[in-house]
N, C-alpha and C positions, 0 to 999 in steps of 0.2 A: 532536544526533542526526543531523542532516543531513550532517555531515562525518564523524562517528565510524563509522557503519556502512560507508560506502564505503571508508574507510581500512582497516578491519579486513578487508574482503572483497577488497581490491585484488589479492592474488595470484591470485584466481580470476576476474578481470574478462575480458570478451570471450569467455567459454566457454559462454554460454547456460545457466548454472546457475540453478535455481529457488531463490529465497530466500523462506522462509515467515516472516511477521511476525505477532507478537501484536498485538492491538488497541491496546495501550498505545503501541506504537512506530510503527505504520504511519500514513502520511499521503500525500496526493497528491504533495507536493513530494519526499518521499523516494523514492516509487515512480518518479517521473520521472527522478530522479538515477540510480537503479539501472538503469533501462531504458537510459539514455544510456551506461552503463558495460558494457552487454552482459549484464545479469542479467534474470531473469524473476521479478519480485516477486509474491507472493501473500499475502493476509492479510485479516484482519477489521479493522473500524474502530470507534471510539467515535463516537457521533452528535454530540458537541460539538466535534470536530476542525475546525480552520479549513479553508476551501476545499473542503468536501465538498458534493456536490450536495444540493439541498433535499430530495430524496426520502428521504435518510437522517435528516434532522432532523424532517421532518413526519410520518413514518409511525410509527404506534403498532403494535408487533408483539405478537402473542400468543406463548406458549411454543411453540417449535419452528418458528416462521415465520422467513423470511429475506428480505432485499432484496438484489438484486445490480444493479450498474451498471457499464457499460463506457464508457470515454472514449478515443477514438482508439486509440492503441496500448496503453492500459492496460486 
């Protein structure tokens, strides 16, 4: 996935397009790669993904609640 998505989106690189990702495909590594290519990634995540902040893994949410986190340029 880390190579496939940037390859598909390569014609649109460096144009500051937003890329919306489903929780199944989004990850910090992919978002960093897309940022380096000039995209603005947005998406939800699944709590068991690698390299996520602990706030996503430790927080038990009720229906309708959300947790948001920002990391440097992300």
